C-alpha positions as CSV (number, residue, x, y, z in Angstrom):
1,M,0.2,-0.1,0.1
2,T,1.5,3.3,-1.0
3,R,0.8,6.7,0.9
4,D,-1.6,7.7,-1.7
5,Q,-3.5,4.7,-1.1
6,A,-3.4,5.3,2.8
7,S,-4.5,9.2,2.2
8,G,-7.5,7.7,0.3
9,L,-8.3,5.3,3.2
10,R,-8.3,8.5,5.5
11,M,-11.1,10.2,3.3
12,M,-13.3,7.3,4.0
13,N,-16.6,7.9,5.9
14,Q,-15.3,10.8,8.5
15,P,-18.7,11.8,10.2
16,N,-17.1,13.6,13.0
17,N,-14.0,14.7,14.7
18,D,-13.7,12.1,17.5
19,K,-10.0,11.1,18.2
20,V,-9.5,7.4,19.0
21,K,-6.7,6.1,21.0
22,V,-5.3,2.7,19.9
23,I,-3.4,0.4,22.4
24,A,-2.0,-2.6,21.4
25,V,-1.7,-5.4,24.2
26,S,1.2,-7.8,23.2
27,G,3.7,-10.1,25.2
28,G,5.8,-12.2,23.1
29,K,5.1,-15.5,25.0
30,G,1.6,-17.1,25.2
31,G,0.1,-17.5,28.4
32,V,1.2,-14.5,30.0
33,G,-2.5,-13.0,30.4
34,K,-2.7,-10.8,27.4
35,T,-6.5,-11.3,26.9
36,S,-7.3,-10.9,30.5
37,V,-5.3,-7.6,30.7
38,S,-7.1,-6.4,27.5
39,I,-10.7,-7.1,28.7
40,N,-10.6,-6.4,32.0
41,T,-8.9,-3.0,31.5
42,A,-11.6,-2.3,28.5
43,V,-14.5,-3.1,31.0
44,A,-12.9,-0.7,33.6
45,L,-12.4,2.0,31.2
46,A,-16.2,1.4,30.1
47,E,-17.2,1.9,34.0
48,K,-15.4,5.4,33.4
49,G,-17.6,6.4,30.6
50,K,-15.3,5.6,27.9
51,R,-16.7,3.9,24.5
52,V,-14.1,1.0,24.3
53,L,-13.9,-1.4,21.5
54,V,-11.6,-4.6,21.6
55,L,-10.2,-6.1,18.5
56,D,-9.2,-10.2,19.0
57,A,-6.1,-9.8,16.9
58,D,-5.3,-13.5,17.6
59,L,-6.8,-14.3,14.3
60,G,-6.3,-18.0,14.1
61,L,-7.0,-18.9,17.8
62,A,-9.8,-16.4,19.0
63,N,-10.4,-16.4,22.7
64,V,-11.9,-13.0,23.8
65,D,-15.5,-14.1,23.0
66,V,-15.0,-17.5,24.7
67,M,-13.4,-16.0,27.8
68,L,-16.7,-13.9,28.3
69,G,-19.1,-16.6,27.4
70,I,-20.5,-14.8,24.2
71,R,-21.4,-16.6,21.1
72,A,-20.4,-14.6,18.0
73,E,-22.4,-15.5,14.9
74,K,-19.8,-13.9,12.7
75,N,-16.3,-12.9,12.8
76,L,-13.4,-11.5,10.9
77,S,-13.3,-14.2,8.3
78,H,-16.7,-13.1,7.2
79,V,-15.4,-9.6,6.6
80,L,-12.4,-10.6,4.7
81,S,-14.9,-12.9,2.6
82,G,-17.3,-10.0,1.9
83,D,-20.3,-11.6,3.7
84,A,-20.4,-8.9,6.4
85,E,-19.0,-5.4,7.2
86,L,-17.1,-5.0,10.4
87,D,-19.9,-3.1,12.1
88,D,-22.1,-6.2,11.7
89,I,-19.9,-8.6,13.5
90,I,-19.4,-6.5,16.6
91,V,-20.7,-8.1,19.8
92,R,-21.4,-6.6,23.1
93,G,-19.8,-7.5,26.1
94,P,-20.0,-6.3,29.9
95,K,-20.7,-2.8,30.3
96,G,-21.3,-2.4,26.6
97,I,-17.9,-2.8,25.4
98,G,-17.5,-3.8,21.7
99,I,-15.8,-6.8,20.7
100,V,-14.6,-7.6,17.1
101,P,-14.3,-11.5,17.3
102,A,-11.7,-13.5,15.3
103,T,-11.7,-17.1,14.3
104,S,-10.7,-20.1,16.0
105,G,-8.6,-22.8,14.5
106,S,-8.3,-21.4,10.8
107,Q,-4.9,-21.5,9.3
108,A,-6.1,-19.3,6.6
109,M,-6.6,-16.4,9.0
110,V,-3.1,-16.7,10.3
111,E,-1.6,-16.7,6.8
112,L,-3.2,-13.5,5.2
113,T,-2.1,-12.2,2.2
114,P,-1.2,-8.6,1.5
115,A,-4.5,-8.1,-0.3
116,Q,-6.7,-9.6,2.8
117,H,-4.4,-7.8,5.1
118,A,-5.4,-4.5,3.2
119,G,-8.9,-5.5,3.1
120,L,-8.9,-5.7,6.9
121,I,-7.5,-2.3,7.1
122,R,-9.8,-0.7,4.8
123,A,-12.7,-2.4,7.0
124,F,-11.7,-0.4,9.7
125,S,-11.4,2.7,7.9
126,E,-15.1,2.4,7.0
127,M,-16.5,1.7,10.3
128,R,-19.5,3.7,11.5
129,T,-19.5,2.5,15.0
130,Q,-18.4,5.4,17.3
131,F,-15.5,4.6,20.1
132,D,-13.1,6.2,22.1
133,I,-10.4,3.6,22.6
134,L,-9.6,0.6,20.5
135,I,-7.7,-2.2,22.5
136,V,-5.8,-4.8,20.1
137,D,-5.4,-7.9,21.8
138,T,-2.6,-9.3,19.5
139,A,-1.5,-12.9,19.1
140,A,1.5,-14.6,21.0
141,G,4.8,-14.3,19.1
142,I,6.4,-12.1,16.7
143,S,4.3,-12.5,13.4
144,D,3.9,-10.1,10.9
145,M,0.3,-9.3,12.1
146,V,1.6,-8.7,15.8
147,L,4.1,-6.4,14.6
148,S,1.7,-4.6,12.1
149,F,-0.6,-3.9,15.0
150,S,1.7,-2.9,17.5
151,R,3.8,-0.5,15.3
152,A,0.5,1.0,14.1
153,S,-1.0,1.7,17.9
154,Q,-0.2,4.9,19.7
155,D,0.8,2.9,22.8
156,V,2.2,-0.7,23.1
157,L,1.5,-2.3,26.5
158,I,4.0,-5.4,26.9
159,V,2.6,-8.2,29.4
160,V,5.3,-10.0,31.1
161,C,5.5,-12.6,33.7
162,D,8.3,-13.4,36.3
163,E,9.5,-16.5,34.0
164,P,12.6,-16.5,32.0
165,T,11.0,-17.5,28.8
166,S,8.4,-14.4,29.3
167,I,11.2,-12.0,29.9
168,T,13.3,-13.4,26.9
169,D,10.2,-13.3,24.6
170,A,9.1,-9.8,26.0
171,Y,12.7,-8.7,25.1
172,A,12.5,-10.2,21.6
173,L,9.3,-8.4,20.7
174,I,10.7,-5.2,22.1
175,K,13.8,-5.6,19.9
176,I,12.3,-6.2,16.8
177,L,9.7,-3.5,16.9
178,S,12.3,-1.0,18.0
179,R,15.0,-2.1,15.5
180,E,12.9,-2.7,12.6
181,H,9.7,-0.7,13.0
182,G,10.6,2.5,15.1
183,V,8.7,1.9,18.0
184,F,10.8,3.2,21.2
185,H,8.5,3.6,24.0
186,F,6.7,0.7,25.7
187,K,4.5,0.6,28.8
188,I,5.1,-2.7,31.0
189,V,2.5,-4.8,32.9
190,A,4.0,-6.9,35.4
191,N,1.4,-9.7,35.5
192,M,0.4,-12.5,38.2
193,V,3.1,-11.2,40.5
194,R,2.7,-11.7,44.2
195,S,3.7,-8.1,45.5
196,L,4.3,-4.5,44.2
197,R,7.8,-5.1,45.0
198,E,8.1,-8.2,42.9
199,G,6.4,-6.4,40.2
200,M,9.2,-3.6,40.4
201,E,11.9,-6.4,40.6
202,L,10.5,-8.0,37.4
203,F,10.4,-4.6,35.7
204,A,14.0,-4.1,36.7
205,K,15.2,-7.5,35.2
206,L,13.6,-6.5,31.8
207,S,15.0,-2.9,32.2
208,K,18.4,-4.0,32.7
209,V,18.8,-6.1,29.3
210,T,16.9,-3.5,27.3
211,D,19.3,-0.7,28.9
212,R,22.1,-2.6,28.0
213,F,21.2,-3.6,24.2
214,L,18.5,-1.6,23.0
215,D,17.7,2.5,22.6
216,V,14.2,2.3,24.1
217,A,12.3,3.6,27.0
218,L,10.2,1.4,29.2
219,E,7.6,2.5,31.9
220,L,6.1,0.2,34.4
221,V,2.2,1.0,34.4
222,A,0.7,-1.8,36.3
223,S,1.6,-4.5,38.5
224,V,-1.3,-7.1,38.4
225,P,-1.2,-9.6,41.5
226,F,-1.9,-13.2,41.3
227,D,-5.3,-13.2,42.5
228,E,-7.4,-16.7,43.3
229,N,-10.5,-14.3,42.4
230,L,-9.3,-14.1,38.8
231,R,-9.4,-17.8,38.5
232,K,-12.9,-17.9,40.0
233,A,-13.9,-15.4,37.6
234,V,-12.6,-17.4,34.7
235,R,-14.5,-20.2,35.6
236,K,-17.6,-18.3,35.6
237,Q,-16.8,-16.8,32.2
238,K,-16.8,-13.4,34.0
239,L,-14.3,-10.9,34.3
240,V,-12.9,-10.2,37.8
241,V,-13.6,-6.4,37.5
242,E,-17.1,-7.4,37.1
243,A,-17.4,-10.5,39.4
244,F,-15.0,-9.4,42.2
245,P,-14.5,-5.5,41.9
246,K,-12.6,-5.2,45.4
247,S,-10.3,-7.9,44.5
248,P,-6.4,-7.1,44.2
249,S,-6.3,-7.9,40.6
250,A,-9.4,-6.1,39.8
251,I,-8.0,-2.8,41.8
252,A,-4.9,-3.2,39.6
253,Y,-6.9,-3.1,36.4
254,Q,-8.8,-0.2,37.6
255,G,-5.7,1.6,38.3
256,L,-4.4,0.9,34.9
257,A,-7.7,2.2,33.3
258,N,-7.2,5.4,35.3
259,K,-3.7,5.8,33.9
260,I,-4.8,5.1,30.4
261,M,-7.5,8.1,30.9
262,T,-4.3,10.3,31.3
263,W,-2.5,9.3,28.2
264,P,-2.5,11.7,25.4
265,V,-5.1,11.4,22.6
266,P,-3.4,11.4,18.9
267,Q,-3.2,14.9,17.5
268,Q,-4.6,13.8,14.1
269,P,-8.0,15.0,13.6
270,G,-10.7,12.1,14.1
271,G,-13.0,10.3,11.9
272,H,-12.5,6.8,13.3
273,L,-9.4,5.1,12.5
274,E,-7.6,7.2,9.7
275,F,-4.4,7.9,11.5
276,F,-4.5,4.1,12.6
277,V,-4.9,3.1,9.0
278,E,-1.9,5.3,7.8
279,R,0.4,4.1,10.2
280,L,-0.7,0.4,9.7
281,V,-0.1,0.7,5.9
282,Q,3.2,2.4,6.1
283,R,6.1,0.2,7.0
284,K,9.0,2.0,8.7
285,P,12.3,1.3,7.0
286,V,14.7,-0.8,8.8
287,E,17.3,1.4,10.5
288,E,20.5,1.0,8.8
289,G,23.9,0.7,10.8
290,R,22.3,-1.3,13.7
291,A,24.0,-4.6,14.5
292,S,21.9,-7.6,15.4
293,E,22.1,-9.2,18.9
């Protein structure tokens, strides 16, 4: 996609001047709790009056609707096939959050062609549904789709646990986003920690290696404690912020939502996701002269 095409996308369907904040939630490793962070934070934001849309960007292994016990009749595969528009597949979750469901068990969705990728981007530019914040729950790993959504967002949240593989994979994701895609600021969520001090120590471990090898800035924005109430909520197909709002993990998610409310909104004039579209379709050149680790 060229810049001219991106400019064309920005002209599509701009009914107002709302500004949309786009937040990518990534982690590198699977099983670190990205989806839990995404949807609990989304509901906490909705409770504060924000219109929130969650994109399940794990295109081949969808789980947002499953975690919420919501049955989605259509998903992103129907958008790509032309059988539905993006607005048609949005389902509503707790506190009215919107959810864009992905497909489960579809290898074809994992291996989108450039034309299909462009079609997905175009679908976002043509949305009629109004919202303030888009939270992109990315897949695990460092696939092209994960990198695309991460570099296109204003804020990238990296969810990390106190496990060697989680720290290593988070570092790998930060490394490739910074060196190949020009993303230099990352917000860190220390997940499943046993205390605030453990969260700070985990952040220090990750910061130590990034400070040594990468030119990036990390910020610890939340330490979500290990909480049995979270497990109880999952078994009920409920969110902890909804089922146990006074629990330690729910309070952490509410605190993260409060911080997100203070983050700057994009400077570009609104009209849905034209700024997101432009950043998504323009690949940043690989910075020359950087040696690989």
